[in-house]
Legacy VTK file of the C-alpha trace (Angstrom):
# vtk DataFile Version 3.0
C-alpha trace
ASCII
DATASET POLYDATA
POINTS 396 float
0.000 0.000 0.000
1.290 3.416 -0.927
2.331 5.525 2.028
0.259 8.628 2.602
1.854 11.849 3.749
-0.039 13.928 6.259
0.669 17.354 7.671
-1.090 18.844 10.679
-1.603 22.544 11.137
-2.895 24.484 14.136
-5.834 26.743 13.374
-4.840 29.217 16.049
-3.847 29.637 19.645
-7.280 28.519 20.801
-9.034 25.447 19.458
-12.281 26.363 17.724
-15.571 25.709 19.445
-17.513 22.944 17.766
-21.206 23.527 17.278
-23.316 20.961 19.086
-25.556 20.572 16.041
-22.670 18.751 14.350
-21.828 16.531 17.314
-23.845 13.536 16.118
-21.763 10.724 14.664
-21.845 10.639 10.891
-21.891 6.937 10.204
-24.636 5.902 7.829
-23.038 7.284 4.654
-20.091 5.002 5.286
-22.242 1.881 5.626
-21.719 -0.718 2.884
-24.678 -1.284 0.581
-24.964 -4.882 1.741
-25.084 -3.932 5.407
-28.864 -4.214 5.619
-28.529 -7.976 5.254
-26.200 -8.261 8.225
-27.993 -9.330 11.377
-26.693 -9.842 14.874
-28.030 -10.486 18.343
-25.906 -7.572 19.500
-27.878 -4.351 19.013
-26.926 -0.809 19.864
-30.544 0.183 20.490
-30.251 -0.415 24.220
-27.008 1.479 24.597
-27.263 4.728 26.517
-25.041 7.734 25.963
-25.293 10.647 28.385
-28.759 9.308 29.249
-29.872 9.161 25.598
-29.873 6.451 22.971
-26.802 6.269 20.765
-27.412 8.879 18.118
-27.129 7.945 14.453
-27.922 10.494 11.771
-29.418 9.749 8.388
-27.327 9.461 5.272
-27.946 13.047 4.213
-26.021 14.284 7.261
-22.788 12.921 5.852
-22.591 13.584 2.144
-19.021 13.252 1.024
-18.260 15.785 -1.680
-17.071 14.639 -5.078
-13.698 16.145 -4.304
-13.318 14.093 -1.170
-14.430 10.935 -2.954
-12.149 11.385 -5.926
-8.868 11.963 -4.158
-7.329 11.545 -0.736
-6.873 14.810 1.123
-3.612 14.795 3.081
-3.782 17.985 5.129
-5.181 17.564 8.593
-5.491 20.322 11.140
-5.258 20.496 14.882
-8.898 21.241 15.659
-10.341 18.802 13.124
-13.123 16.537 14.270
-12.465 12.792 14.305
-14.522 12.340 11.139
-12.673 15.146 9.333
-9.300 13.727 10.333
-10.164 10.215 9.197
-11.585 11.314 5.859
-8.462 13.380 5.194
-6.192 10.529 6.247
-7.536 7.484 4.416
-9.765 6.623 1.478
-10.801 3.346 3.164
-14.428 4.007 4.128
-14.567 0.733 6.055
-11.705 1.785 8.295
-13.216 5.245 8.741
-16.501 3.726 9.838
-14.889 1.221 12.192
-12.699 3.827 13.916
-15.689 6.177 14.210
-17.883 3.468 15.729
-15.154 2.642 18.232
-14.975 6.329 19.098
-18.707 6.217 19.884
-18.145 3.212 22.150
-15.278 4.944 23.954
-17.451 8.000 24.535
-20.113 5.821 26.148
-17.590 3.847 28.214
-16.130 7.110 29.524
-19.560 8.162 30.784
-20.271 4.756 32.324
-16.901 4.684 34.121
-17.334 8.234 35.381
-20.782 7.453 36.822
-20.106 3.916 38.105
-21.170 2.898 41.582
-18.274 1.251 43.409
-18.802 -1.143 46.297
-16.453 -3.409 48.178
-15.925 -5.854 45.322
-16.820 -4.168 42.027
-17.775 -0.996 40.177
-21.075 -1.333 38.313
-23.343 0.660 36.023
-26.445 0.106 33.956
-26.544 -1.550 30.547
-30.152 -1.477 29.411
-31.997 -3.234 32.237
-28.857 -4.934 33.592
-26.328 -3.912 36.209
-22.864 -4.960 35.052
-19.302 -4.579 36.269
-17.782 -1.744 34.248
-15.233 -3.984 32.510
-17.960 -6.329 31.241
-20.126 -3.339 30.314
-17.229 -1.943 28.264
-16.792 -5.382 26.696
-20.413 -5.454 25.506
-20.315 -1.891 24.200
-17.235 -2.579 22.087
-18.701 -5.773 20.597
-21.887 -3.868 19.734
-19.950 -1.033 18.121
-17.964 -3.479 16.002
-21.150 -5.258 14.914
-22.739 -1.936 14.058
-19.734 -0.878 11.976
-20.562 -3.651 9.450
-16.867 -3.840 8.538
-15.605 -6.100 11.322
-15.365 -9.797 10.462
-13.995 -11.151 13.750
-13.471 -9.605 17.153
-11.835 -10.937 20.265
-11.749 -9.553 23.804
-9.252 -10.128 26.582
-12.238 -10.739 28.869
-13.408 -13.677 26.722
-10.500 -14.646 24.441
-12.531 -16.411 21.759
-13.182 -15.266 18.192
-16.639 -13.766 17.720
-18.132 -13.392 14.240
-19.285 -9.790 13.838
-20.875 -10.369 10.437
-18.594 -8.128 8.397
-16.862 -9.059 5.137
-13.497 -10.811 4.864
-12.517 -8.854 1.747
-12.319 -5.206 2.741
-13.133 -6.003 6.340
-11.127 -6.147 9.553
-10.545 -8.193 12.683
-10.190 -6.418 16.015
-8.660 -7.461 19.342
-9.243 -5.358 22.447
-8.770 -5.020 26.166
-12.105 -3.418 27.118
-11.010 -1.743 30.339
-7.356 -1.998 31.266
-6.987 -1.130 34.942
-10.578 -2.025 35.875
-9.410 -3.050 39.358
-8.428 0.564 40.115
-11.614 2.282 38.920
-12.766 2.550 42.546
-9.603 4.489 43.470
-10.409 7.012 40.712
-7.137 6.360 38.887
-6.995 6.737 35.125
-8.031 3.613 33.187
-8.460 2.899 29.502
-9.403 0.762 26.523
-6.852 -0.711 24.091
-7.526 -2.136 20.634
-5.707 -3.202 17.494
-7.146 -3.550 13.972
-5.892 -6.146 11.474
-7.048 -6.520 7.847
-9.088 -9.575 6.890
-10.149 -12.449 9.116
-7.060 -13.491 11.097
-5.961 -12.740 14.652
-3.294 -15.466 14.840
-0.346 -16.121 12.537
0.048 -12.348 12.302
2.339 -9.717 13.806
1.734 -6.344 15.369
3.318 -4.772 12.312
0.411 -6.098 10.227
-2.032 -3.779 12.010
-3.759 -1.134 9.918
-4.703 0.864 13.019
-4.469 0.820 16.792
-5.871 3.030 19.500
-6.504 3.541 23.168
-9.209 5.424 25.008
-7.994 7.153 28.169
-10.565 7.847 30.894
-9.043 10.266 33.379
-9.439 13.972 34.199
-9.686 14.318 30.420
-11.169 11.726 28.073
-8.976 11.175 25.029
-8.892 8.872 22.006
-5.308 8.225 20.907
-4.965 6.511 17.540
-2.529 5.693 14.767
-3.127 4.560 11.187
-0.659 2.429 9.254
-0.190 4.783 6.304
-0.338 8.053 8.242
2.722 9.332 10.132
2.404 10.022 13.814
0.125 9.124 16.688
-2.832 11.435 17.154
-4.764 12.519 20.244
-8.436 13.501 20.199
-10.122 15.199 23.144
-13.752 14.562 24.065
-15.443 17.971 24.225
-18.399 18.873 26.431
-20.803 18.539 23.508
-19.668 14.966 22.911
-17.429 15.525 19.891
-13.867 14.248 19.425
-11.427 17.035 18.485
-7.861 16.591 17.244
-5.578 18.298 19.788
-2.103 16.764 19.389
0.053 14.748 17.049
3.281 13.056 18.143
5.966 12.078 15.645
9.073 11.897 17.842
9.907 10.414 21.250
13.007 12.128 22.584
15.320 11.464 25.501
14.249 12.365 29.007
14.613 10.990 32.525
11.165 9.571 33.244
10.518 5.915 34.035
7.510 3.722 34.696
8.630 0.315 36.046
6.030 -2.469 36.008
6.337 -5.859 37.705
8.983 -4.689 40.164
8.681 -7.987 42.044
10.778 -9.447 39.212
13.821 -7.562 40.533
13.956 -10.122 43.383
15.289 -12.870 41.094
16.188 -10.980 37.920
19.461 -9.215 38.794
19.671 -7.502 35.404
16.281 -5.873 35.904
17.332 -4.845 39.411
20.465 -3.270 37.910
18.349 -1.329 35.418
16.051 0.005 38.148
19.071 0.961 40.258
20.393 2.918 37.281
17.159 4.925 36.986
17.231 5.753 40.690
20.944 6.576 40.748
20.598 8.852 37.722
17.665 10.647 39.361
14.986 9.680 36.849
11.489 10.899 37.700
9.199 8.025 38.729
5.806 8.164 37.003
3.920 4.914 37.596
0.192 4.455 38.264
-0.265 0.701 37.930
-2.425 1.237 34.845
-0.730 0.319 31.566
-2.762 2.778 29.467
-1.786 5.970 31.354
1.769 4.735 31.939
2.306 4.220 28.195
0.242 7.211 27.110
2.463 9.581 29.096
5.403 8.647 26.848
3.389 9.825 23.840
2.106 12.974 25.552
5.395 13.974 27.212
7.409 12.701 24.207
10.002 11.076 26.457
10.551 8.311 28.992
10.370 4.535 29.265
7.865 1.915 30.403
9.100 -1.539 31.413
7.394 -4.774 32.432
9.993 -7.507 32.836
9.696 -11.168 33.769
11.764 -13.371 36.093
11.760 -17.033 37.137
9.156 -16.296 39.802
7.277 -13.445 38.083
5.919 -14.737 34.789
4.683 -12.654 31.863
1.136 -11.340 32.272
0.765 -8.878 29.405
-0.983 -10.323 26.348
0.666 -9.694 22.994
-2.567 -9.526 20.975
-4.738 -7.419 23.261
-2.252 -5.029 24.870
1.387 -5.243 23.845
1.076 -5.163 20.034
-1.512 -2.341 19.818
0.424 -0.169 22.276
3.663 -1.007 20.457
2.052 0.218 17.234
1.058 3.514 18.884
4.521 4.042 20.371
6.419 3.247 17.174
4.109 5.397 15.028
4.816 8.211 17.513
8.546 7.878 16.807
9.432 5.655 19.747
10.660 2.075 20.038
9.475 -1.161 21.607
11.296 -4.303 22.694
10.817 -7.696 24.294
14.534 -7.616 25.104
15.744 -8.747 21.699
13.320 -7.473 19.037
10.484 -5.059 18.448
7.240 -6.419 19.872
5.686 -5.634 16.476
7.849 -8.385 14.929
6.685 -11.102 17.329
4.354 -13.593 15.632
1.069 -13.999 17.479
0.651 -17.769 17.553
-2.261 -17.941 19.992
-4.805 -15.544 21.490
-3.148 -15.960 24.896
0.491 -15.278 23.951
2.204 -13.251 26.696
5.473 -11.343 26.808
7.655 -8.895 28.648
7.961 -5.461 27.071
9.600 -2.057 27.115
8.439 1.108 25.319
10.393 4.328 25.056
12.939 6.431 23.222
15.721 4.868 21.173
18.473 5.240 23.765
16.231 3.964 26.541
15.413 0.822 24.548
19.108 0.338 23.771
19.847 0.608 27.496
17.042 -1.856 28.261
18.310 -4.460 25.794
21.984 -4.064 26.691
21.368 -4.258 30.421
19.113 -7.310 30.269
20.833 -9.252 27.467
24.294 -7.717 26.932
23.684 -6.250 23.473
21.149 -4.269 21.474
19.862 -4.674 17.922
19.722 -0.851 17.671
22.758 1.182 16.699
24.222 3.569 19.271
26.934 6.160 18.942
27.977 5.738 22.568
27.508 3.245 25.411
24.156 3.706 27.119
23.885 0.567 29.237
23.195 0.784 32.946
26.840 -0.059 33.622
28.212 2.570 31.197
LINES 1 397
396 0 1 2 3 4 5 6 7 8 9 10 11 12 13 14 15 16 17 18 19 20 21 22 23 24 25 26 27 28 29 30 31 32 33 34 35 36 37 38 39 40 41 42 43 44 45 46 47 48 49 50 51 52 53 54 55 56 57 58 59 60 61 62 63 64 65 66 67 68 69 70 71 72 73 74 75 76 77 78 79 80 81 82 83 84 85 86 87 88 89 90 91 92 93 94 95 96 97 98 99 100 101 102 103 104 105 106 107 108 109 110 111 112 113 114 115 116 117 118 119 120 121 122 123 124 125 126 127 128 129 130 131 132 133 134 135 136 137 138 139 140 141 142 143 144 145 146 147 148 149 150 151 152 153 154 155 156 157 158 159 160 161 162 163 164 165 166 167 168 169 170 171 172 173 174 175 176 177 178 179 180 181 182 183 184 185 186 187 188 189 190 191 192 193 194 195 196 197 198 199 200 201 202 203 204 205 206 207 208 209 210 211 212 213 214 215 216 217 218 219 220 221 222 223 224 225 226 227 228 229 230 231 232 233 234 235 236 237 238 239 240 241 242 243 244 245 246 247 248 249 250 251 252 253 254 255 256 257 258 259 260 261 262 263 264 265 266 267 268 269 270 271 272 273 274 275 276 277 278 279 280 281 282 283 284 285 286 287 288 289 290 291 292 293 294 295 296 297 298 299 300 301 302 303 304 305 306 307 308 309 310 311 312 313 314 315 316 317 318 319 320 321 322 323 324 325 326 327 328 329 330 331 332 333 334 335 336 337 338 339 340 341 342 343 344 345 346 347 348 349 350 351 352 353 354 355 356 357 358 359 360 361 362 363 364 365 366 367 368 369 370 371 372 373 374 375 376 377 378 379 380 381 382 383 384 385 386 387 388 389 390 391 392 393 394 395
C-alpha cells in the first residue's frame, strides 16, 4: 500500500468551538450497501449515551463531496473533528466507519466509568436493564460497536479470548482485538483507566504480527477523556479530546519520542530474582529519573506519547511470569509508540515483529525512546539490535 503523507496545522492559539448541532456521529453514509442484510443479536438500540440512545444520523447528514471521494486529502489540522481527520487521512471508508464506531463506544464507556457505583468488590453501572461490572459493560459496548460498523469480520476480547463473528466481510473487512477496560481493578480508586484495541485486515488474529495492524488506538478515561490513535499509512500518533458537547477534536500529534529521565517500572517484584532488571532500576534511581507509575498500563504508556520522552518496562523473572498479552495489549500499544517515533522491545526485538501464535500469547515489554530501549536491551541481554553512537547501558 502506498504511504500517505499527512501534515497537521494548528488553526490558532485557541481550538475552535464545535457547534453541538454537528456533534452527532456521521456513520450511515459510510455503511456498505450490503449492510442491511447483516444481522446480529448484539444491538446498539439499548445502549445509553449521556442518558440518551446512541445517536445515528441519516445518510444526508454525511454527504461526502465529489472532491473528497475522488482523491485523498492529506492535510489535517489540529482542531479537526475525528470524522474530518479520518476522511483526510484514508480513502478506506470501512476503516473510517470502524474507527468512528469505536470512538462512539469509547465516549459511552467514559460516561459509564465516570458514573459507576463502586462497592467493596466491584464498580457497576447500567446496561439497558442490567447492572454490570464496568469492565464487562465496556466489553459489551465494544462488541456492539464493532457489529454496528458492518466492517468487522472477527473480534476478540481479553475478557473472553474467543473469536466472535461480527458479520462483516473478509474482503475489505477487519478483525479487532481489544482489552475493554485496562486497569478495571483501580476504577474505585479514581485512577486513570483505559481501553486498548488493534485492527488487522481480513479475518485473522493469529499467525500475524503487530506490524500487520492497519490501526491501533486507546481510550484514556481520566481527568480528560482522550482517544489516541494511529493509522498504518499516516505518520504520527494522534490525540483527540472529548469535548463537552460529545465531539472528538484533534488536539495533538506526536511524531518523535526524545530522551528524558522519566521511568515507569512495572512488575517490580521481578527484581527479586532478575538481577539484570534490578540493575536497570538501580540505574534509573541513581541517575535521578522521575518516577511516574500508576499501575495502569494505558496511562503509563500514554504519558510517553504525551510527554514525548521516557520509558515503560514490564519484565519477567523465574518467579514473576509474563502477564501482558501480545494480541490485546502489547502489540496495539507497540504500534502507537512506534508510530509516535518511539521504540518497543521484548529484550531482543520489536514487539511488532513477534508472531502472534495464539490468542493468549504473553510477553515482557519495554516502550520508550531509542536510547532507553538500547539501554534496556543491553542491560538485560548484553547487546542491542539498535545502533548507538555511545555506550548507554546501565553499567556505562
